N, C-alpha and C positions, 0 to 999 in steps of 0.2 A: 270374324268369320264364323264363330261358333263351331257347329259340327259339320259345316259344309267344307268339302275338300275339292270342289270342282267349280270352275268359273269361266267367264268369257269376257274379253275386253276388245275394244276397237283399236286398230292400229292408227294412232294419231301422231303423225310425224315421228319424232324421236322419243316422245315422252313416255310411251308405253314400255320401252326397253327395260328400264330400271325396275318398274313395277312387276313386269313379267319375270325378270331374273330373281327378284326377292321372293316372290310367291312360289316359284318353282323350287328354289332352294329350301323352302319350308315344307315342301312335299305336296303342294297343291297342283292339281292338273288344270292348267290355264290354256284356253283356246283363244288364239288371236284371229280376229276377223278383219278382212280388208273392207273398209267403209264403202268403196266403190261397188264391191260385190253385194253389199247389204242394200245399197240404193237400187241396184239393178233388180234384185229379187223382191224387195219389200216397198219400193217407192221412195219418194222424197223423204229426207230425214229432218227431224226437228229435235231440239235438245230435250224437250219434255218426253218424247217417245223413245229416245235412244235406249234406255234400260229395258223397256218392254220389247223393243225390236230385237235387241241382242238376245234376250231370253227366248223369244220365239225362234230365232235362227238356230240357237243352240239346242233347244228341245226337239224341234222338228227335223233337224239335220239337213235343212235345205241348202246350207252353205258350209263348205269345208273350211276349217281353220287354216291360216297361213303357216308355212313351214318356218320355224325359228331354229337356226343352227345352234349347236352347243359344242363345248369342248374345243378340240383342235380345229374343227371346221369353222367355228365361230371366230377364233383368233386369226386363222388364216384369211378368212373373209375380211376381217377388220384391216389386216395388213395390206391385202391386195387392193381393197377399195381406197385405202389411204394413199397407196402408191399411185393409183389412178388419179386421185385428186391432185397430187403433186405434179404428175405428168401434164395434166390440164393447165396448171399454173405455169409450167415451163413453156407450154405452147403460147399462152397469153403473153409472157415476157418476150419470147422470140418475135411475136407479131409486133409488139411495141418497138423492139429494136429495128425490125425491118421498116417500120413506118418512119422512124427518125432518119434512117439512111436513105430511103426513097425520096423523102421530102428534100433532102440535101443533094439529091441527084446521083447517089451511088447505085451502081448496078452490079453489085457483087453478091456472091453466096457467102453470107457472114458466118455460117456454122459448120463449114468443112474445115480441114486443118489450116489451110492458108487463110481462110476467111476469119477464123478465130484469132489468128495472129494479128491480122489487120484490125479487127474489132478491138483488141486489147490496146493497140497503139492509138486508135481514135478515141477510145474511152479515157486514155491517160493524157490525151492532147499532144502526143508525140508525132513528129513529122515522118513521112515515108522517105526511104532512101531512093536513090536514082534507079536501082534495079527494080524495086517494087513499083515505082511510077511507070517505068517502061513496060513492065509486064502487064499492068492493069490498064494503062493507057486511058481510053475513053470511058472506062467503067468507073472512074473516080468522079466524085462530085465536088462541090464547093467546100470551103473550110466551115466547120461547124461553129455556130455561135456559142456563147457561154452557157445558155440554157440547155442547148442540145448536148453539149459536152457533159454537163452535170447529170442530165437524165440518162445518157448513154452509160456513164460511169456507174451509176446506181443500178441500172438494169443489168449490166454485165456482172456486177457483184451479186445481185439477187439470183441471176441465172446460175452462177457457180454454186451458190448456197443451196438452191433447190436441187441441182444435179447431185450434190454431195448427200443431200437428204434422201433422194431416191436410191442412191447406192447403199446407204445404210439400211433402208427399209428392205431392199432386195436381199442384202446379206442375211437379215433376220428371217425373211421368208424362206430362203434356201436352207437355213439352219433348222427349220421346223417342218419341212415337208415330209409327208409319209410316203410309203412305198407306191400307192396308186398314182401319185404325182410323177414319180420316176417313170412308171409305165406309160403315162400319158406323154411324157417328154420324148419317148421313143418314136412317136408319130411324126412323119415328115412334116416340117413346117411349124412344129410346136416346140417352144423353148421351155425352160424350167419355170420361169415366171408366168408364162401363158398357161402352162399346165397347172400351176398352183391356183391361178384364177379360175380355170375351168372346174377344178375339183372343189374349190371353196364355194362357187356359185351353184353348182349342181347339188352339193351337199349329200344328204342321204338319198341315194337313187332308188332305194327300196320303195319309196313313196310313189314312184312312177310305175304304171301298169305295163308299159312297154317302151321300146325305143321311140315310137311315135309320140308318146306322151312327153318323153324327155326332149324330143325335138321341138315340140310345141312350146314347152317351157323355155327353150332357148330362143324362141321367136322366129323359127324357120318352118312353120306349118301354115298352110293357107287357111283363111277363114272360110268356113263352109256354110252356105245357106240352102235350106231345103224348103220346098213348097210342093206338097203332094209328091209326085214321082220325080220331079225335077230337082237337080242339085247344081249349084253354082259356087265358084270360088272367087273371092275378091280380097286382094291384099293378103297381108300376113298377120297372124296372131302377134300381139305386142311382145309378150314374153319377158324374160329377164334382160334388162338393157345392158348389164355388164357382160353377161354371157353372150348375148347377141353380138356385141361389139367385138369381143376378143375372138370369137369364132369367125366373124367376117374378115378380120385382119389376118388371121391364120390362113383362111381360104385364099386370100390374095397372094400369099406366098406359096401355099401348097399346090395351086393350080399350075405351077411351073415345075413341080416335082413329081417323080414317080412314087406311088402308082396313081396319083390323083390327076395328073395332067391328061391322061387318056379320057377319063370321065368328063373333064372340063371341055376338052376339044370336041367330044361327041355332041355335047350340048350346043356348042357354038355352031357346028355344022348343021344342026337342026334348026338354026335360026334364032337361038336365044342370044340376047345381048350379053356383054361381058358382065354386067351387074347381075342379071338374072342367073347366069351360069355360076357366078361366084357365090350367090346366095344359095343355089342348089347344092353346091359343094360344101358350103358351110353347114347346111342341113345334114349332109352325109357325115361330116365330121362330128356333128352333135351326136348322131346315132352311134358312131364308132366310140366316142368318148364315154357315152353312157355304158356301152358294153365293157369297155376297159375298166371303168370304176366298179361295175357290177361283178365282173369276173375276176378282177384283181390282176389281170395280165393283158398286155397288148400282143395280139397274135398276128400282126401284119408284118410287112417288110420294114425292118428297123433302119432308120437313116444311118448314114456312115458314122456319125459321132454325136454324142449327147453328153451333157455335163452331169456328173454324178457327185452329189455331196459327199464329203468325207464321212466314212463310217457306214455308208449305205451299200447294201449288196444289190447287185443287178443280175436278174435272171433273163437272159436274152433268148427269145424264141423267134425263129425266122422262117416264115413261109409266105407265099404269094397271097395277097389279099384282094386281088382284082375281082375275082368272082364274088367274094363276100361283099364288096362294095355294091355291085349290081343287084345283089339279093336283098339289100336293105330297102326300107320303105322309100318311095320316091318323094 
């Protein structure tokens, strides 16, 4: 590197992470560029032109570098994303289990309390007692063949293992969360793990110029097209997929809770679909979360109970946030 202390690299899959980390540790200022942005600004890419293109982008300032989290935010993001990958695997395993049962003619809910008990018996090849047969009646299917029994047995074991892994990851997440996560978890509809995910994905909010910018990063801002004096909106900005997903899931819960249910119902009465209204609420929540992280405190109506990690202090402030919601950007 000689006397140079500054550089720029392209975000190529997972391969740039280690290089960026090592160079940063040695005191170099390294800017990471999204290759999609590079193509949009400077045209089609070729391997021979990559170095020159990166240099032009860096020197002219036409493209901003990507945000790379560090410290506690980096570790929390690694944990929450790993948990997300495990949850996706659990969904896949459950779908495989449902498939086996449906093929055999079973019409049961295999993952509630009673369903899990039945699932365990089927996986072990055990017969049902008379009480269970009478209760389930026509929801039972045929006897499973040996191949189905083996697959079901292995899938049930895998499901248990994955669920235990998720629990272990969640325990570590909770042991490491900072105060802003606790403040986020006071928001109705937001749990500790969801709050940790929001905090990890937003990262350093000082890089956002406003709550509108944070909302766009979360994927809940409309794409704007201008031509002369006319302006049109089409679809949503893509944003951070992890943040977008968790905020939408939270909005599905929060739309039934105060103080957010009133806002949601007003949108429904104005002709918005349930999905549109939920996305709008998710955008509101993105703005609120931005302010909570930025200010270090949630100033809205605190839900009746929220989990507090051992050793963490909680500063509860309670006042009506209804007017504040309406004053946020639409």
